[in-house]
VMD Tcl script that builds the backbone (N, CA, C; Angstrom):
set m [mol new atoms 516]
animate dup $m
set s [atomselect $m all]
$s set {name element resname resid chain x y z} {
  {N N MET 1 A 0.825 -1.188 0.000}
  {CA C MET 1 A 0.000 0.000 0.000}
  {C C MET 1 A 0.872 1.256 0.000}
  {N N LYS 2 A 1.966 1.249 0.794}
  {CA C LYS 2 A 2.842 2.392 0.857}
  {C C LYS 2 A 3.485 2.668 -0.491}
  {N N TRP 3 A 3.926 1.633 -1.172}
  {CA C TRP 3 A 4.620 1.801 -2.441}
  {C C TRP 3 A 3.696 2.396 -3.493}
  {N N ALA 4 A 2.439 1.998 -3.462}
  {CA C ALA 4 A 1.480 2.552 -4.426}
  {C C ALA 4 A 1.291 4.045 -4.179}
  {N N SER 5 A 1.214 4.419 -2.918}
  {CA C SER 5 A 1.049 5.831 -2.562}
  {C C SER 5 A 2.281 6.635 -2.974}
  {N N ILE 6 A 3.456 6.087 -2.723}
  {CA C ILE 6 A 4.698 6.773 -3.089}
  {C C ILE 6 A 4.793 6.906 -4.609}
  {N N ARG 7 A 4.403 5.824 -5.319}
  {CA C ARG 7 A 4.436 5.865 -6.780}
  {C C ARG 7 A 3.499 6.958 -7.318}
  {N N LEU 8 A 2.304 7.079 -6.732}
  {CA C LEU 8 A 1.356 8.116 -7.162}
  {C C LEU 8 A 1.919 9.518 -6.909}
  {N N GLN 9 A 2.571 9.687 -5.760}
  {CA C GLN 9 A 3.162 10.986 -5.454}
  {C C GLN 9 A 4.280 11.323 -6.438}
  {N N LEU 10 A 5.086 10.317 -6.787}
  {CA C LEU 10 A 6.149 10.533 -7.770}
  {C C LEU 10 A 5.578 10.883 -9.139}
  {N N GLU 11 A 4.509 10.220 -9.531}
  {CA C GLU 11 A 3.867 10.517 -10.813}
  {C C GLU 11 A 3.326 11.955 -10.818}
  {N N ASP 12 A 2.717 12.359 -9.696}
  {CA C ASP 12 A 2.216 13.733 -9.592}
  {C C ASP 12 A 3.364 14.737 -9.691}
  {N N LEU 13 A 4.478 14.428 -9.027}
  {CA C LEU 13 A 5.640 15.302 -9.062}
  {C C LEU 13 A 6.194 15.404 -10.483}
  {N N MET 14 A 6.254 14.282 -11.170}
  {CA C MET 14 A 6.752 14.275 -12.551}
  {C C MET 14 A 5.828 15.101 -13.444}
  {N N THR 15 A 4.513 14.965 -13.231}
  {CA C THR 15 A 3.548 15.735 -14.017}
  {C C THR 15 A 3.739 17.219 -13.744}
  {N N ASP 16 A 3.910 17.590 -12.457}
  {CA C ASP 16 A 4.141 18.994 -12.099}
  {C C ASP 16 A 5.435 19.505 -12.724}
  {N N MET 17 A 6.470 18.689 -12.715}
  {CA C MET 17 A 7.746 19.093 -13.307}
  {C C MET 17 A 7.612 19.259 -14.811}
  {N N ASP 18 A 6.867 18.359 -15.451}
  {CA C ASP 18 A 6.634 18.480 -16.891}
  {C C ASP 18 A 5.856 19.758 -17.205}
  {N N ALA 19 A 4.845 20.043 -16.381}
  {CA C ALA 19 A 4.050 21.252 -16.585}
  {C C ALA 19 A 4.910 22.495 -16.383}
  {N N ALA 20 A 5.775 22.477 -15.381}
  {CA C ALA 20 A 6.656 23.616 -15.125}
  {C C ALA 20 A 7.632 23.806 -16.287}
  {N N ALA 21 A 8.177 22.714 -16.793}
  {CA C ALA 21 A 9.100 22.801 -17.924}
  {C C ALA 21 A 8.385 23.321 -19.167}
  {N N GLU 22 A 7.148 22.865 -19.365}
  {CA C GLU 22 A 6.364 23.333 -20.510}
  {C C GLU 22 A 6.073 24.836 -20.373}
  {N N LEU 23 A 5.739 25.254 -19.162}
  {CA C LEU 23 A 5.473 26.667 -18.909}
  {C C LEU 23 A 6.731 27.492 -19.173}
  {N N GLU 24 A 7.874 27.048 -18.673}
  {CA C GLU 24 A 9.129 27.768 -18.902}
  {C C GLU 24 A 9.431 27.879 -20.393}
  {N N SER 25 A 9.194 26.810 -21.112}
  {CA C SER 25 A 9.450 26.816 -22.552}
  {C C SER 25 A 8.537 27.824 -23.249}
  {N N MET 26 A 7.266 27.818 -22.871}
  {CA C MET 26 A 6.310 28.738 -23.471}
  {C C MET 26 A 6.682 30.189 -23.145}
  {N N LEU 27 A 7.043 30.434 -21.891}
  {CA C LEU 27 A 7.374 31.797 -21.477}
  {C C LEU 27 A 8.660 32.284 -22.145}
  {N N ALA 28 A 9.604 31.385 -22.346}
  {CA C ALA 28 A 10.871 31.767 -22.964}
  {C C ALA 28 A 10.668 32.178 -24.423}
  {N N THR 29 A 9.678 31.600 -25.082}
  {CA C THR 29 A 9.449 31.932 -26.488}
  {C C THR 29 A 8.588 33.180 -26.659}
  {N N HIS 30 A 7.971 33.656 -25.567}
  {CA C HIS 30 A 7.100 34.843 -25.648}
  {C C HIS 30 A 7.402 35.834 -24.514}
  {N N PRO 31 A 8.652 36.247 -24.342}
  {CA C PRO 31 A 8.965 37.124 -23.202}
  {C C PRO 31 A 8.291 38.494 -23.290}
  {N N GLY 32 A 8.106 39.019 -24.475}
  {CA C GLY 32 A 7.494 40.335 -24.630}
  {C C GLY 32 A 6.037 40.360 -24.227}
  {N N LYS 33 A 5.367 39.229 -24.362}
  {CA C LYS 33 A 3.945 39.166 -24.024}
  {C C LYS 33 A 3.731 39.324 -22.518}
  {N N LEU 34 A 4.636 38.761 -21.738}
  {CA C LEU 34 A 4.524 38.911 -20.284}
  {C C LEU 34 A 4.698 40.368 -19.881}
  {N N LYS 35 A 5.672 41.031 -20.480}
  {CA C LYS 35 A 5.892 42.448 -20.171}
  {C C LYS 35 A 4.685 43.263 -20.582}
  {N N THR 36 A 4.111 42.972 -21.729}
  {CA C THR 36 A 2.912 43.683 -22.183}
  {C C THR 36 A 1.767 43.479 -21.206}
  {N N LEU 37 A 1.579 42.244 -20.765}
  {CA C LEU 37 A 0.518 41.941 -19.808}
  {C C LEU 37 A 0.750 42.679 -18.492}
  {N N ASN 38 A 1.977 42.674 -18.015}
  {CA C ASN 38 A 2.314 43.367 -16.774}
  {C C ASN 38 A 2.085 44.876 -16.908}
  {N N ASP 39 A 2.476 45.451 -18.042}
  {CA C ASP 39 A 2.268 46.881 -18.273}
  {C C ASP 39 A 0.780 47.220 -18.300}
  {N N GLU 40 A -0.013 46.383 -18.946}
  {CA C GLU 40 A -1.464 46.613 -19.006}
  {C C GLU 40 A -2.084 46.510 -17.622}
  {N N LEU 41 A -1.641 45.556 -16.847}
  {CA C LEU 41 A -2.148 45.409 -15.486}
  {C C LEU 41 A -1.789 46.640 -14.648}
  {N N ASP 42 A -0.583 47.150 -14.797}
  {CA C ASP 42 A -0.196 48.376 -14.092}
  {C C ASP 42 A -1.062 49.555 -14.528}
  {N N ARG 43 A -1.371 49.632 -15.826}
  {CA C ARG 43 A -2.230 50.709 -16.332}
  {C C ARG 43 A -3.623 50.612 -15.703}
  {N N GLN 44 A -4.163 49.396 -15.629}
  {CA C GLN 44 A -5.481 49.216 -15.028}
  {C C GLN 44 A -5.470 49.519 -13.539}
  {N N ARG 45 A -4.376 49.216 -12.862}
  {CA C ARG 45 A -4.264 49.555 -11.432}
  {C C ARG 45 A -4.263 51.074 -11.248}
  {N N ASP 46 A -3.609 51.800 -12.161}
  {CA C ASP 46 A -3.623 53.262 -12.095}
  {C C ASP 46 A -5.042 53.801 -12.288}
  {N N ILE 47 A -5.771 53.230 -13.238}
  {CA C ILE 47 A -7.159 53.643 -13.477}
  {C C ILE 47 A -8.013 53.321 -12.251}
  {N N TYR 48 A -7.809 52.154 -11.667}
  {CA C TYR 48 A -8.553 51.788 -10.458}
  {C C TYR 48 A -8.303 52.814 -9.356}
  {N N SER 49 A -7.062 53.191 -9.171}
  {CA C SER 49 A -6.700 54.152 -8.131}
  {C C SER 49 A -7.417 55.482 -8.361}
  {N N SER 50 A -7.473 55.906 -9.583}
  {CA C SER 50 A -8.154 57.150 -9.929}
  {C C SER 50 A -9.659 57.031 -9.659}
  {N N ARG 51 A -10.245 55.916 -10.054}
  {CA C ARG 51 A -11.677 55.697 -9.816}
  {C C ARG 51 A -11.977 55.631 -8.324}
  {N N ALA 52 A -11.114 54.988 -7.557}
  {CA C ALA 52 A -11.328 54.877 -6.108}
  {C C ALA 52 A -11.282 56.259 -5.460}
  {N N SER 53 A -10.375 57.115 -5.901}
  {CA C SER 53 A -10.307 58.476 -5.377}
  {C C SER 53 A -11.582 59.245 -5.708}
  {N N SER 54 A -12.084 59.052 -6.909}
  {CA C SER 54 A -13.312 59.718 -7.326}
  {C C SER 54 A -14.497 59.265 -6.485}
  {N N VAL 55 A -14.581 57.972 -6.217}
  {CA C VAL 55 A -15.664 57.439 -5.383}
  {C C VAL 55 A -15.569 58.014 -3.977}
  {N N GLN 56 A -14.368 58.102 -3.439}
  {CA C GLN 56 A -14.188 58.672 -2.101}
  {C C GLN 56 A -14.637 60.133 -2.067}
  {N N ALA 57 A -14.321 60.888 -3.100}
  {CA C ALA 57 A -14.727 62.295 -3.155}
  {C C ALA 57 A -16.246 62.417 -3.230}
  {N N ARG 58 A -16.868 61.575 -4.059}
  {CA C ARG 58 A -18.332 61.611 -4.157}
  {C C ARG 58 A -18.982 61.201 -2.846}
  {N N ALA 59 A -18.382 60.241 -2.163}
  {CA C ALA 59 A -18.926 59.823 -0.861}
  {C C ALA 59 A -18.860 60.976 0.136}
  {N N ALA 60 A -17.778 61.717 0.127}
  {CA C ALA 60 A -17.646 62.870 1.031}
  {C C ALA 60 A -18.702 63.924 0.720}
  {N N ILE 61 A -18.952 64.158 -0.566}
  {CA C ILE 61 A -19.989 65.125 -0.966}
  {C C ILE 61 A -21.360 64.646 -0.493}
  {N N LEU 62 A -21.638 63.362 -0.671}
  {CA C LEU 62 A -22.924 62.805 -0.230}
  {C C LEU 62 A -23.099 62.953 1.278}
  {N N ILE 63 A -22.083 62.629 2.034}
  {CA C ILE 63 A -22.162 62.725 3.501}
  {C C ILE 63 A -22.417 64.174 3.921}
  {N N ALA 64 A -21.665 65.096 3.350}
  {CA C ALA 64 A -21.816 66.509 3.726}
  {C C ALA 64 A -23.186 67.046 3.338}
  {N N THR 65 A -23.628 66.753 2.129}
  {CA C THR 65 A -24.917 67.253 1.665}
  {C C THR 65 A -26.064 66.662 2.468}
  {N N ALA 66 A -26.011 65.356 2.682}
  {CA C ALA 66 A -27.081 64.695 3.437}
  {C C ALA 66 A -27.086 65.165 4.888}
  {N N GLY 67 A -25.917 65.344 5.466}
  {CA C GLY 67 A -25.843 65.826 6.849}
  {C C GLY 67 A -26.390 67.234 6.983}
  {N N LEU 68 A -26.027 68.082 6.043}
  {CA C LEU 68 A -26.527 69.452 6.053}
  {C C LEU 68 A -28.039 69.467 5.854}
  {N N GLY 69 A -28.499 68.668 4.908}
  {CA C GLY 69 A -29.947 68.592 4.659}
  {C C GLY 69 A -30.712 68.094 5.869}
  {N N ALA 70 A -30.210 67.062 6.497}
  {CA C ALA 70 A -30.885 66.519 7.682}
  {C C ALA 70 A -30.896 67.543 8.803}
  {N N GLY 71 A -29.796 68.249 8.963}
  {CA C GLY 71 A -29.725 69.270 10.008}
  {C C GLY 71 A -30.713 70.398 9.778}
  {N N LEU 72 A -30.796 70.881 8.549}
  {CA C LEU 72 A -31.725 71.962 8.240}
  {C C LEU 72 A -33.181 71.505 8.322}
  {N N GLN 73 A -33.447 70.298 7.885}
  {CA C GLN 73 A -34.819 69.793 7.898}
  {C C GLN 73 A -35.294 69.477 9.304}
  {N N SER 74 A -34.389 69.084 10.176}
  {CA C SER 74 A -34.804 68.698 11.525}
  {C C SER 74 A -35.318 69.885 12.335}
  {N N ALA 75 A -35.001 71.097 11.899}
  {CA C ALA 75 A -35.512 72.292 12.584}
  {C C ALA 75 A -37.011 72.463 12.352}
  {N N HIS 76 A -37.560 71.791 11.343}
  {CA C HIS 76 A -38.976 71.943 10.985}
  {C C HIS 76 A -39.741 70.642 11.131}
  {N N LEU 77 A -39.435 69.842 12.096}
  {CA C LEU 77 A -40.113 68.541 12.248}
  {C C LEU 77 A -41.557 68.729 12.720}
  {N N THR 78 A -42.342 69.380 11.878}
  {CA C THR 78 A -43.730 69.649 12.250}
  {C C THR 78 A -44.704 68.759 11.500}
  {N N GLY 79 A -44.254 68.040 10.524}
  {CA C GLY 79 A -45.158 67.192 9.755}
  {C C GLY 79 A -44.478 65.936 9.282}
  {N N GLY 80 A -45.273 65.058 8.731}
  {CA C GLY 80 A -44.785 63.766 8.260}
  {C C GLY 80 A -43.765 63.855 7.148}
  {N N TRP 81 A -43.969 64.855 6.233}
  {CA C TRP 81 A -43.029 64.984 5.124}
  {C C TRP 81 A -41.635 65.344 5.621}
  {N N TYR 82 A -41.554 66.230 6.596}
  {CA C TYR 82 A -40.253 66.614 7.148}
  {C C TYR 82 A -39.577 65.428 7.848}
  {N N ILE 83 A -40.364 64.664 8.567}
  {CA C ILE 83 A -39.804 63.489 9.255}
  {C C ILE 83 A -39.243 62.501 8.239}
  {N N LEU 84 A -40.021 62.256 7.168}
  {CA C LEU 84 A -39.533 61.354 6.107}
  {C C LEU 84 A -38.289 61.919 5.437}
  {N N ALA 85 A -38.269 63.249 5.241}
  {CA C ALA 85 A -37.101 63.881 4.616}
  {C C ALA 85 A -35.850 63.676 5.468}
  {N N VAL 86 A -35.984 63.842 6.777}
  {CA C VAL 86 A -34.839 63.661 7.679}
  {C C VAL 86 A -34.386 62.202 7.675}
  {N N ILE 87 A -35.347 61.280 7.687}
  {CA C ILE 87 A -35.002 59.845 7.673}
  {C C ILE 87 A -34.220 59.498 6.407}
  {N N PHE 88 A -34.714 59.953 5.259}
  {CA C PHE 88 A -34.028 59.630 4.006}
  {C C PHE 88 A -32.679 60.334 3.895}
  {N N ALA 89 A -32.560 61.532 4.443}
  {CA C ALA 89 A -31.256 62.218 4.457}
  {C C ALA 89 A -30.272 61.454 5.342}
  {N N ALA 90 A -30.757 60.952 6.476}
  {CA C ALA 90 A -29.885 60.176 7.366}
  {C C ALA 90 A -29.445 58.869 6.697}
  {N N VAL 91 A -30.370 58.238 5.982}
  {CA C VAL 91 A -30.011 57.012 5.238}
  {C C VAL 91 A -28.951 57.330 4.186}
  {N N ALA 92 A -29.125 58.453 3.486}
  {CA C ALA 92 A -28.142 58.858 2.468}
  {C C ALA 92 A -26.770 59.056 3.096}
  {N N ALA 93 A -26.742 59.733 4.247}
  {CA C ALA 93 A -25.457 59.954 4.926}
  {C C ALA 93 A -24.847 58.620 5.360}
  {N N GLY 94 A -25.676 57.714 5.865}
  {CA C GLY 94 A -25.188 56.395 6.279}
  {C C GLY 94 A -24.606 55.609 5.117}
  {N N LEU 95 A -25.262 55.682 3.953}
  {CA C LEU 95 A -24.741 54.987 2.768}
  {C C LEU 95 A -23.432 55.624 2.298}
  {N N GLY 96 A -23.330 56.948 2.432}
  {CA C GLY 96 A -22.071 57.619 2.094}
  {C C GLY 96 A -20.948 57.172 3.010}
  {N N ILE 97 A -21.254 57.050 4.290}
  {CA C ILE 97 A -20.254 56.578 5.251}
  {C C ILE 97 A -19.843 55.139 4.935}
  {N N ALA 98 A -20.829 54.312 4.582}
  {CA C ALA 98 A -20.523 52.911 4.237}
  {C C ALA 98 A -19.606 52.835 3.013}
  {N N ALA 99 A -19.751 53.784 2.097}
  {CA C ALA 99 A -18.919 53.782 0.886}
  {C C ALA 99 A -17.483 54.213 1.163}
  {N N THR 100 A -17.235 54.788 2.325}
  {CA C THR 100 A -15.869 55.228 2.642}
  {C C THR 100 A -15.120 54.246 3.521}
  {N N ARG 101 A -15.695 53.072 3.741}
  {CA C ARG 101 A -15.006 52.119 4.612}
  {C C ARG 101 A -13.627 51.791 4.036}
  {N N PRO 102 A -12.697 51.497 4.904}
  {CA C PRO 102 A -11.318 51.282 4.437}
  {C C PRO 102 A -11.193 50.052 3.536}
  {N N ARG 103 A -10.166 50.066 2.741}
  {CA C ARG 103 A -9.871 48.951 1.842}
  {C C ARG 103 A -9.581 47.708 2.681}
  {N N TYR 104 A -10.180 46.595 2.319}
  {CA C TYR 104 A -9.995 45.377 3.092}
  {C C TYR 104 A -9.317 44.269 2.297}
  {N N GLY 105 A -9.033 44.502 1.041}
  {CA C GLY 105 A -8.409 43.471 0.222}
  {C C GLY 105 A -6.960 43.248 0.615}
  {N N GLY 106 A -6.484 42.041 0.383}
  {CA C GLY 106 A -5.108 41.727 0.715}
  {C C GLY 106 A -4.138 42.363 -0.261}
  {N N GLU 107 A -2.929 42.446 0.156}
  {CA C GLU 107 A -1.850 42.924 -0.705}
  {C C GLU 107 A -0.938 41.743 -1.011}
  {N N ILE 108 A -0.056 41.960 -1.927}
  {CA C ILE 108 A 0.912 40.928 -2.281}
  {C C ILE 108 A 1.904 40.794 -1.121}
  {N N ASN 109 A 2.130 39.576 -0.676}
  {CA C ASN 109 A 3.096 39.315 0.394}
  {C C ASN 109 A 4.498 39.477 -0.203}
  {N N LEU 110 A 5.160 40.552 0.149}
  {CA C LEU 110 A 6.441 40.882 -0.477}
  {C C LEU 110 A 7.548 39.891 -0.145}
  {N N ALA 111 A 7.575 39.397 1.086}
  {CA C ALA 111 A 8.622 38.430 1.447}
  {C C ALA 111 A 8.447 37.144 0.648}
  {N N SER 112 A 7.212 36.689 0.537}
  {CA C SER 112 A 6.933 35.475 -0.233}
  {C C SER 112 A 7.244 35.704 -1.713}
  {N N LEU 113 A 6.890 36.883 -2.205}
  {CA C LEU 113 A 7.160 37.208 -3.602}
  {C C LEU 113 A 8.669 37.227 -3.872}
  {N N ARG 114 A 9.423 37.822 -2.965}
  {CA C ARG 114 A 10.878 37.855 -3.108}
  {C C ARG 114 A 11.436 36.440 -3.211}
  {N N ASP 115 A 10.988 35.567 -2.286}
  {CA C ASP 115 A 11.476 34.183 -2.297}
  {C C ASP 115 A 11.102 33.483 -3.593}
  {N N THR 116 A 9.874 33.711 -4.058}
  {CA C THR 116 A 9.405 33.083 -5.300}
  {C C THR 116 A 10.211 33.585 -6.487}
  {N N LEU 117 A 10.441 34.899 -6.541}
  {CA C LEU 117 A 11.157 35.467 -7.678}
  {C C LEU 117 A 12.593 34.963 -7.767}
  {N N PHE 118 A 13.249 34.850 -6.612}
  {CA C PHE 118 A 14.642 34.405 -6.639}
  {C C PHE 118 A 14.774 32.891 -6.805}
  {N N ALA 119 A 13.707 32.154 -6.548}
  {CA C ALA 119 A 13.754 30.703 -6.688}
  {C C ALA 119 A 13.258 30.248 -8.063}
  {N N SER 120 A 12.816 31.178 -8.895}
  {CA C SER 120 A 12.221 30.832 -10.190}
  {C C SER 120 A 13.045 31.419 -11.323}
  {N N GLU 121 A 12.758 30.907 -12.495}
  {CA C GLU 121 A 13.293 31.534 -13.702}
  {C C GLU 121 A 12.670 32.918 -13.814}
  {N N GLU 122 A 13.314 33.806 -14.541}
  {CA C GLU 122 A 12.844 35.191 -14.619}
  {C C GLU 122 A 11.398 35.289 -15.091}
  {N N ASN 123 A 11.065 34.605 -16.171}
  {CA C ASN 123 A 9.711 34.700 -16.724}
  {C C ASN 123 A 8.671 34.050 -15.817}
  {N N THR 124 A 9.027 32.955 -15.168}
  {CA C THR 124 A 8.090 32.311 -14.250}
  {C C THR 124 A 7.817 33.216 -13.064}
  {N N GLY 125 A 8.852 33.871 -12.564}
  {CA C GLY 125 A 8.673 34.807 -11.459}
  {C C GLY 125 A 7.777 35.970 -11.846}
  {N N LEU 126 A 7.981 36.502 -13.057}
  {CA C LEU 126 A 7.136 37.595 -13.528}
  {C C LEU 126 A 5.688 37.136 -13.675}
  {N N LEU 127 A 5.495 35.931 -14.159}
  {CA C LEU 127 A 4.140 35.396 -14.290}
  {C C LEU 127 A 3.475 35.267 -12.926}
  {N N LYS 128 A 4.222 34.818 -11.928}
  {CA C LYS 128 A 3.657 34.698 -10.578}
  {C C LYS 128 A 3.326 36.071 -10.008}
  {N N LEU 129 A 4.162 37.064 -10.295}
  {CA C LEU 129 A 3.872 38.429 -9.868}
  {C C LEU 129 A 2.585 38.927 -10.532}
  {N N ILE 130 A 2.455 38.676 -11.813}
  {CA C ILE 130 A 1.250 39.097 -12.544}
  {C C ILE 130 A 0.019 38.424 -11.953}
  {N N ASP 131 A 0.113 37.130 -11.668}
  {CA C ASP 131 A -1.025 36.407 -11.078}
  {C C ASP 131 A -1.427 37.018 -9.728}
  {N N ALA 132 A -0.431 37.368 -8.912}
  {CA C ALA 132 A -0.721 37.972 -7.608}
  {C C ALA 132 A -1.368 39.345 -7.784}
  {N N LYS 133 A -0.869 40.131 -8.741}
  {CA C LYS 133 A -1.449 41.452 -9.005}
  {C C LYS 133 A -2.899 41.325 -9.478}
  {N N ILE 134 A -3.153 40.348 -10.332}
  {CA C ILE 134 A -4.513 40.143 -10.843}
  {C C ILE 134 A -5.460 39.798 -9.704}
  {N N GLU 135 A -5.020 38.959 -8.791}
  {CA C GLU 135 A -5.861 38.573 -7.652}
  {C C GLU 135 A -6.231 39.794 -6.799}
  {N N VAL 136 A -5.253 40.628 -6.501}
  {CA C VAL 136 A -5.504 41.843 -5.715}
  {C C VAL 136 A -6.417 42.789 -6.496}
  {N N HIS 137 A -6.158 42.928 -7.783}
  {CA C HIS 137 A -6.952 43.828 -8.631}
  {C C HIS 137 A -8.420 43.393 -8.683}
  {N N GLU 138 A -8.665 42.103 -8.842}
  {CA C GLU 138 A -10.046 41.615 -8.903}
  {C C GLU 138 A -10.783 41.864 -7.590}
  {N N THR 139 A -10.112 41.665 -6.471}
  {CA C THR 139 A -10.723 41.938 -5.161}
  {C C THR 139 A -11.039 43.425 -5.020}
  {N N ASP 140 A -10.106 44.266 -5.427}
  {CA C ASP 140 A -10.315 45.708 -5.336}
  {C C ASP 140 A -11.460 46.168 -6.240}
  {N N GLU 141 A -11.557 45.597 -7.427}
  {CA C GLU 141 A -12.640 45.958 -8.352}
  {C C GLU 141 A -14.005 45.608 -7.766}
  {N N LYS 142 A -14.107 44.447 -7.139}
  {CA C LYS 142 A -15.381 44.054 -6.510}
  {C C LYS 142 A -15.749 45.048 -5.424}
  {N N ARG 143 A -14.787 45.448 -4.619}
  {CA C ARG 143 A -15.036 46.401 -3.542}
  {C C ARG 143 A -15.450 47.754 -4.105}
  {N N LEU 144 A -14.772 48.194 -5.158}
  {CA C LEU 144 A -15.101 49.482 -5.759}
  {C C LEU 144 A -16.515 49.466 -6.341}
  {N N ASN 145 A -16.906 48.371 -6.950}
  {CA C ASN 145 A -18.264 48.254 -7.475}
  {C C ASN 145 A -19.292 48.304 -6.354}
  {N N ALA 146 A -19.000 47.666 -5.226}
  {CA C ALA 146 A -19.907 47.709 -4.075}
  {C C ALA 146 A -20.007 49.133 -3.535}
  {N N MET 147 A -18.881 49.840 -3.464}
  {CA C MET 147 A -18.899 51.225 -3.014}
  {C C MET 147 A -19.751 52.082 -3.953}
  {N N GLY 148 A -19.654 51.820 -5.236}
  {CA C GLY 148 A -20.465 52.538 -6.219}
  {C C GLY 148 A -21.951 52.315 -5.998}
  {N N GLU 149 A -22.318 51.091 -5.651}
  {CA C GLU 149 A -23.727 50.797 -5.364}
  {C C GLU 149 A -24.201 51.553 -4.129}
  {N N PHE 150 A -23.385 51.599 -3.075}
  {CA C PHE 150 A -23.742 52.380 -1.882}
  {C C PHE 150 A -23.982 53.839 -2.267}
  {N N LEU 151 A -23.105 54.380 -3.100}
  {CA C LEU 151 A -23.258 55.778 -3.506}
  {C C LEU 151 A -24.515 55.993 -4.334}
  {N N ARG 152 A -24.785 55.084 -5.269}
  {CA C ARG 152 A -25.999 55.232 -6.096}
  {C C ARG 152 A -27.237 55.297 -5.213}
  {N N TRP 153 A -27.337 54.333 -4.295}
  {CA C TRP 153 A -28.507 54.307 -3.420}
  {C C TRP 153 A -28.506 55.487 -2.458}
  {N N GLY 154 A -27.347 55.958 -2.074}
  {CA C GLY 154 A -27.267 57.129 -1.210}
  {C C GLY 154 A -27.780 58.371 -1.899}
  {N N PHE 155 A -27.396 58.570 -3.155}
  {CA C PHE 155 A -27.879 59.741 -3.885}
  {C C PHE 155 A -29.372 59.629 -4.202}
  {N N VAL 156 A -29.851 58.411 -4.441}
  {CA C VAL 156 A -31.294 58.215 -4.623}
  {C C VAL 156 A -32.024 58.597 -3.341}
  {N N SER 157 A -31.508 58.155 -2.209}
  {CA C SER 157 A -32.110 58.478 -0.918}
  {C C SER 157 A -32.100 59.991 -0.675}
  {N N LEU 158 A -31.005 60.644 -1.043}
  {CA C LEU 158 A -30.924 62.101 -0.897}
  {C C LEU 158 A -31.964 62.785 -1.778}
  {N N ALA 159 A -32.129 62.309 -3.003}
  {CA C ALA 159 A -33.134 62.888 -3.901}
  {C C ALA 159 A -34.546 62.711 -3.330}
  {N N VAL 160 A -34.831 61.534 -2.777}
  {CA C VAL 160 A -36.135 61.299 -2.158}
  {C C VAL 160 A -36.322 62.245 -0.978}
  {N N SER 161 A -35.276 62.469 -0.211}
  {CA C SER 161 A -35.342 63.401 0.910}
  {C C SER 161 A -35.695 64.803 0.426}
  {N N ILE 162 A -35.100 65.220 -0.676}
  {CA C ILE 162 A -35.394 66.544 -1.240}
  {C C ILE 162 A -36.844 66.626 -1.706}
  {N N VAL 163 A -37.332 65.557 -2.319}
  {CA C VAL 163 A -38.730 65.529 -2.753}
  {C C VAL 163 A -39.657 65.668 -1.553}
  {N N PHE 164 A -39.384 64.952 -0.481}
  {CA C PHE 164 A -40.219 65.055 0.728}
  {C C PHE 164 A -40.164 66.469 1.318}
  {N N THR 165 A -38.993 67.096 1.253}
  {CA C THR 165 A -38.871 68.470 1.751}
  {C C THR 165 A -39.730 69.409 0.907}
  {N N LEU 166 A -39.696 69.233 -0.408}
  {CA C LEU 166 A -40.540 70.057 -1.280}
  {C C LEU 166 A -42.016 69.844 -0.991}
  {N N LEU 167 A -42.401 68.598 -0.773}
  {CA C LEU 167 A -43.805 68.317 -0.430}
  {C C LEU 167 A -44.206 69.001 0.871}
  {N N ALA 168 A -43.284 69.024 1.822}
  {CA C ALA 168 A -43.572 69.678 3.102}
  {C C ALA 168 A -43.685 71.184 2.931}
  {N N VAL 169 A -42.783 71.745 2.137}
  {CA C VAL 169 A -42.797 73.194 1.898}
  {C C VAL 169 A -44.080 73.605 1.164}
  {N N LEU 170 A -44.520 72.792 0.220}
  {CA C LEU 170 A -45.722 73.079 -0.554}
  {C C LEU 170 A -47.006 72.731 0.187}
  {N N ASN 171 A -46.872 72.166 1.376}
  {CA C ASN 171 A -48.033 71.759 2.191}
  {C C ASN 171 A -48.949 70.794 1.441}
  {N N VAL 172 A -48.368 69.848 0.779}
  {CA C VAL 172 A -49.154 68.856 0.026}
  {C C VAL 172 A -49.637 67.771 0.961}
}
mol reanalyze $m
mol bondsrecalc $m
mol representation Tube
mol addrep $m
């Protein structure tokens, strides 16, 4: 039983070694493609950073506007429309705050990356770096999309708050 298990492990190791050799061969024949992929990934990370800054700025505007609106409306809590306006303004501010939560995605483990890069062929190391960057980028994109949804609903809530304020002012 032991020998069969050892034989299977050796076969798996040989398959992994064959796959690694095949990968090295493929990467050696297309070195420029890896650099192009890495450059494109860096470009997309720059765009992500710019978009994330924009989302943060919009979240700050939403929080300030909703807070100011709620504060001004709360002075006139004499009817149902004003109460609804304050509630929706508070919801808008809460959604803005939720959109500013800190980044929670992992980063590339630099010590592990260093060890991997020095233990691998140049192209294999670059490929592993690209794979790690892609993983972080995909996590960040999901988070940014979620932040965008919080902002969309926050601005909708703010608009509803404004409508309720107008209804209160018009005595409808």
